[in-house]
Backbone bond lengths (Angstrom), bond angles and torsions (degrees), N, CA, C in turn:
res aa  C-N    CA-C-N  psi(-1)  N-CA   C-N-CA  omega(-1)  CA-C   N-CA-C  phi
1 M - - - 1.448 - - 1.525 108.53 -
2 A 1.307 116.86 125.96 1.449 122.63 178.90 1.520 110.08 -80.39
3 N 1.320 115.77 151.82 1.456 121.24 179.00 1.523 110.44 -112.84
4 F 1.325 115.13 149.08 1.457 120.17 174.02 1.517 109.06 -75.60
5 A 1.315 116.74 154.10 1.455 121.99 174.41 1.525 108.90 -63.54
6 A 1.312 116.94 149.44 1.468 122.02 -178.24 1.527 111.68 -55.86
7 E 1.313 117.15 -40.09 1.468 121.59 179.31 1.527 111.21 -62.21
8 T 1.316 116.53 -40.76 1.464 121.47 178.41 1.519 110.70 -65.73
9 L 1.338 116.84 -44.83 1.462 120.61 178.46 1.526 111.44 -59.49
10 R 1.332 116.81 -43.53 1.479 120.24 178.92 1.520 110.69 -60.61
11 A 1.315 116.83 -43.43 1.468 120.10 179.77 1.523 110.49 -63.96
12 L 1.321 117.25 -44.62 1.463 120.41 -178.03 1.531 111.92 -67.76
13 Q 1.327 116.92 -27.77 1.463 120.09 176.89 1.521 111.58 -69.42
14 T 1.321 116.91 -32.95 1.461 119.36 -173.28 1.520 114.31 -98.94
15 L 1.323 117.67 -28.31 1.460 119.74 -178.44 1.526 110.96 -68.14
16 Q 1.310 116.51 137.73 1.456 120.34 178.32 1.523 111.67 -78.59
17 E 1.315 116.39 -33.70 1.466 120.50 -177.99 1.516 110.17 -141.11
18 V 1.312 114.78 147.46 1.457 122.36 171.28 1.523 106.40 -133.61
19 K 1.287 116.00 168.81 1.466 119.97 174.78 1.517 108.00 -109.47
20 I 1.324 114.59 148.25 1.455 120.22 175.50 1.522 107.79 -127.64
21 R 1.318 114.47 136.96 1.464 121.84 -179.69 1.526 106.72 -127.53
22 T 1.312 116.64 120.95 1.461 119.36 -179.03 1.528 110.17 -92.05
23 E 1.315 115.04 155.78 1.462 119.80 178.48 1.525 110.69 -65.44
24 E 1.315 115.88 -29.99 1.459 121.06 -179.88 1.533 112.01 -67.81
25 H 1.326 116.65 -31.67 1.476 123.03 179.86 1.534 108.89 -133.00
26 P 1.331 117.67 68.88 1.469 120.92 -172.42 1.529 115.03 -68.08
27 D 1.323 117.79 -17.00 1.464 119.54 -178.29 1.524 113.37 -87.44
28 I 1.335 116.85 -3.17 1.461 120.29 -175.96 1.522 109.88 -122.57
29 A 1.335 116.36 116.66 1.462 121.43 174.30 1.522 107.44 -100.21
30 V 1.332 116.43 125.44 1.460 122.50 -177.02 1.522 108.70 -105.41
31 T 1.325 116.76 132.99 1.459 121.09 176.68 1.527 109.02 -78.43
32 I 1.329 115.48 128.55 1.463 120.89 -179.62 1.521 109.81 -134.46
33 W 1.324 114.81 166.14 1.458 122.52 170.57 1.512 108.25 -96.80
34 I 1.333 115.10 150.56 1.458 121.02 -175.98 1.518 108.41 -143.56
35 V 1.325 116.84 142.74 1.460 120.28 178.18 1.525 110.04 -131.25
36 V 1.327 114.41 158.01 1.451 122.00 177.63 1.526 107.44 -124.01
37 A 1.322 116.66 128.79 1.461 122.74 176.07 1.518 108.46 -136.96
38 D 1.318 116.21 124.37 1.471 120.42 -179.84 1.524 111.70 53.11
39 E 1.321 115.96 42.56 1.468 124.00 178.15 1.520 113.36 63.48
40 K 1.319 116.89 18.52 1.463 121.95 173.74 1.523 107.49 -111.63
41 V 1.326 115.75 142.33 1.458 122.19 -175.83 1.526 109.09 -104.43
42 Y 1.340 114.90 127.57 1.461 120.72 -177.42 1.524 111.20 -122.93
43 V 1.317 114.67 145.62 1.462 122.25 171.88 1.523 107.24 -136.50
44 R 1.318 114.77 158.60 1.468 119.98 172.02 1.503 108.21 -154.89
45 S 1.312 114.82 159.66 1.455 121.29 -175.37 1.523 110.58 -95.13
46 V 1.323 116.67 119.90 1.460 120.24 177.38 1.527 110.66 -64.08
47 R 1.325 117.05 -22.29 1.474 121.65 177.07 1.522 111.50 -84.77
48 G 1.323 116.60 4.74 1.452 119.84 -178.23 1.518 110.52 69.25
49 P 1.304 117.90 -152.92 1.466 120.53 -176.45 1.518 114.05 -66.13
50 K 1.329 118.16 -8.75 1.464 120.99 179.54 1.533 112.91 -79.64
51 G 1.326 117.45 -15.73 1.461 120.36 -177.17 1.519 111.68 -59.12
52 R 1.323 116.82 127.43 1.454 121.03 -176.14 1.519 112.47 -62.74
53 W 1.339 117.46 -47.09 1.468 119.02 -179.67 1.532 110.46 -63.50
54 Y 1.319 115.87 -35.36 1.469 119.72 177.95 1.533 110.02 -63.79
55 Q 1.328 117.00 -44.26 1.462 120.59 178.84 1.527 110.80 -58.26
56 D 1.331 116.51 -42.28 1.466 120.57 179.41 1.528 111.35 -62.38
57 L 1.333 116.85 -44.88 1.458 120.26 -177.78 1.521 111.90 -73.25
58 K 1.315 116.97 -38.09 1.468 121.30 179.28 1.521 110.34 -60.03
59 A 1.320 115.97 -33.95 1.459 120.99 179.93 1.530 112.16 -76.16
60 G 1.326 116.87 0.52 1.456 120.48 176.10 1.512 114.95 95.50
61 G 1.317 116.53 3.74 1.459 119.41 -179.41 1.515 112.88 -73.31
62 P 1.313 117.24 148.67 1.460 121.00 177.15 1.526 111.12 -76.48
63 A 1.328 114.81 164.69 1.463 121.06 179.50 1.523 109.01 -148.84
64 T 1.314 114.40 173.96 1.450 121.05 177.09 1.522 108.51 -131.77
65 L 1.342 116.36 130.17 1.455 121.33 171.44 1.514 107.80 -87.92
66 E 1.316 116.14 139.85 1.464 121.14 178.74 1.521 108.60 -125.34
67 F 1.339 115.88 124.27 1.461 121.59 178.97 1.519 108.81 -163.84
68 Q 1.313 115.50 145.97 1.463 122.17 177.51 1.530 112.88 48.85
69 G 1.329 116.74 38.14 1.453 120.81 179.28 1.521 114.71 74.84
70 K 1.330 116.97 7.36 1.460 121.28 -179.42 1.521 109.76 -107.18
71 R 1.321 114.39 155.19 1.463 122.09 172.72 1.527 106.60 -125.23
72 V 1.329 115.21 120.28 1.460 120.63 -177.83 1.521 108.79 -117.50
73 P 1.328 117.73 112.02 1.469 120.80 177.81 1.529 110.19 -67.18
74 V 1.334 116.10 134.15 1.461 120.90 -178.08 1.524 110.84 -135.58
75 Q 1.314 113.49 161.77 1.453 123.48 172.58 1.522 105.71 -130.41
76 A 1.312 117.90 145.25 1.458 121.92 -177.43 1.519 111.32 -108.95
77 A 1.325 114.17 148.65 1.464 120.90 173.75 1.526 107.25 -130.89
78 P 1.331 118.18 132.27 1.465 120.23 177.41 1.529 110.68 -60.65
79 V 1.313 115.28 146.27 1.461 121.15 178.01 1.522 107.68 -104.69
80 A 1.307 116.17 114.26 1.460 120.15 -175.58 1.521 112.95 -103.62
81 D 1.336 117.32 -26.53 1.457 117.61 -174.80 1.532 110.71 -80.03
82 A 1.319 114.55 136.82 1.464 122.37 -174.18 1.524 112.20 -61.25
83 Q 1.322 118.27 -34.91 1.467 120.73 -179.28 1.526 111.39 -63.57
84 S 1.320 117.24 -43.20 1.465 120.03 179.89 1.522 111.41 -68.33
85 V 1.328 116.87 -39.47 1.468 120.28 177.70 1.523 109.28 -62.52
86 E 1.326 117.49 -43.69 1.465 121.69 178.94 1.528 111.36 -64.89
87 R 1.329 116.60 -41.17 1.465 121.24 178.14 1.531 109.74 -60.87
88 A 1.320 116.86 -44.61 1.469 120.12 178.22 1.528 110.07 -63.29
89 S 1.326 117.74 -40.99 1.474 120.92 179.14 1.524 111.00 -60.62
90 R 1.331 116.55 -44.37 1.474 119.57 178.26 1.523 110.92 -59.82
91 E 1.330 116.03 -40.72 1.468 119.67 179.88 1.527 110.95 -66.74
92 Y 1.326 117.39 -40.86 1.470 120.15 177.04 1.522 110.57 -60.18
93 L 1.320 117.03 -46.66 1.470 120.19 -178.58 1.522 111.63 -65.53
94 A 1.320 117.81 -37.61 1.465 120.68 179.40 1.528 111.76 -71.63
95 K 1.314 116.75 -47.96 1.465 121.26 -174.90 1.525 112.03 -68.81
96 Y 1.322 117.17 -37.92 1.462 121.11 -172.89 1.531 112.09 -111.58
97 Q 1.324 116.95 24.12 1.463 121.25 -174.20 1.515 114.22 -56.17
98 S 1.316 118.27 -29.08 1.469 119.75 -178.58 1.531 112.72 -82.13
99 S 1.315 117.73 -5.68 1.459 120.79 -178.40 1.532 111.20 -95.43
100 P 1.336 116.54 140.54 1.465 118.62 175.02 1.532 112.32 -68.32
101 Y 1.326 117.81 -9.58 1.463 121.58 -179.32 1.525 112.72 -93.62
102 A 1.327 117.91 -0.44 1.471 120.25 -179.69 1.524 110.88 -64.23
103 K 1.310 117.32 -47.48 1.471 119.74 -178.42 1.529 112.43 -64.17
104 P 1.332 120.08 -39.43 1.466 118.39 175.44 1.536 113.37 -60.08
105 M 1.327 117.72 -24.09 1.467 120.26 179.50 1.531 112.36 -73.73
106 V 1.336 117.22 -10.51 1.460 119.46 179.79 1.536 111.85 -119.45
107 R 1.346 115.88 19.44 1.471 119.61 175.24 1.527 109.74 -66.19
108 A 1.317 115.32 152.92 1.472 120.94 -178.40 1.529 112.38 -57.64
109 D 1.342 117.92 -37.12 1.469 119.61 -178.29 1.531 112.88 -76.14
110 V 1.329 116.84 -13.73 1.466 121.59 179.73 1.531 111.25 -92.27
111 L 1.318 117.50 -30.54 1.469 121.10 -175.13 1.528 113.71 -53.36
112 P 1.337 120.18 -40.22 1.469 119.03 179.74 1.529 114.20 -66.32
113 T 1.320 118.06 -9.87 1.465 119.63 178.95 1.526 112.11 -90.13
114 T 1.321 117.44 8.26 1.464 120.66 179.39 1.529 109.55 -66.30
115 L 1.325 115.05 125.76 1.463 122.09 178.19 1.523 109.01 -124.29
116 R 1.313 116.09 144.63 1.463 120.78 172.53 1.525 107.18 -100.05
117 L 1.303 115.80 130.32 1.462 119.93 178.51 1.510 110.14 -97.05
118 E 1.304 114.89 142.53 1.454 122.32 175.22 1.513 108.13 -130.17
119 P 1.330 116.67 146.85 1.463 118.29 177.19 1.518 109.80 -67.85
120 R 1.319 114.83 148.38 1.463 118.87 175.81 1.509 107.11 -129.21
121 S 1.279 114.96 147.93 1.459 120.72 -179.84 1.519 108.79 -92.02
122 D 1.323 115.22 125.22 1.461 119.60 176.26 1.519 111.77 -97.41
123 N 1.320 115.47 5.88 1.462 118.52 -178.79 1.517 108.90 -73.41
124 P 1.328 116.90 129.46 1.461 118.71 176.64 1.516 109.53 -67.00
125 P 1.315 117.81 152.48 1.467 119.88 177.99 1.519 109.86 -58.65
126 S 1.314 114.80 141.07 1.457 118.05 179.10 1.514 108.90 -71.26
127 R 1.321 114.42 144.30 1.456 119.42 -179.93 1.512 108.35 -107.02
128 T 1.301 116.11 140.85 1.460 120.18 178.17 1.524 108.41 -104.65
129 G 1.301 114.78 156.83 1.449 119.70 177.26 1.508 113.48 85.97
130 D 1.361 118.51 2.56 1.465 119.73 176.03 1.521 108.29 -76.91
131 G 1.271 115.75 142.69 1.446 112.21 176.14 1.409 112.32 175.18
């Protein structure tokens, strides 16, 4: 499992919103909430399994996070263990406590949409013998 750079984790911990753009729908950037727990980055769809960006990521497609003028390529992995889902829920409630949308982010129908994001390298493999 790859880790995000410390600077990226700090930004994601403090930012209220980021945008996500999936490879399946590259022309549409969707604003989402994001949380960090134990240096792991979690997202979930407030629309539950109907969320379009969630459907794209659940199917294994890559995406890009956009924040502070940066683009960070990511890959998502479903979160199946109850402890991680609960940890993400606690972070959502703490980070977004002043928003009326915090509680909808921890509804029972939304919890299965919890995904862990990992950085992905978009750099093509280096080729040898070019010259």
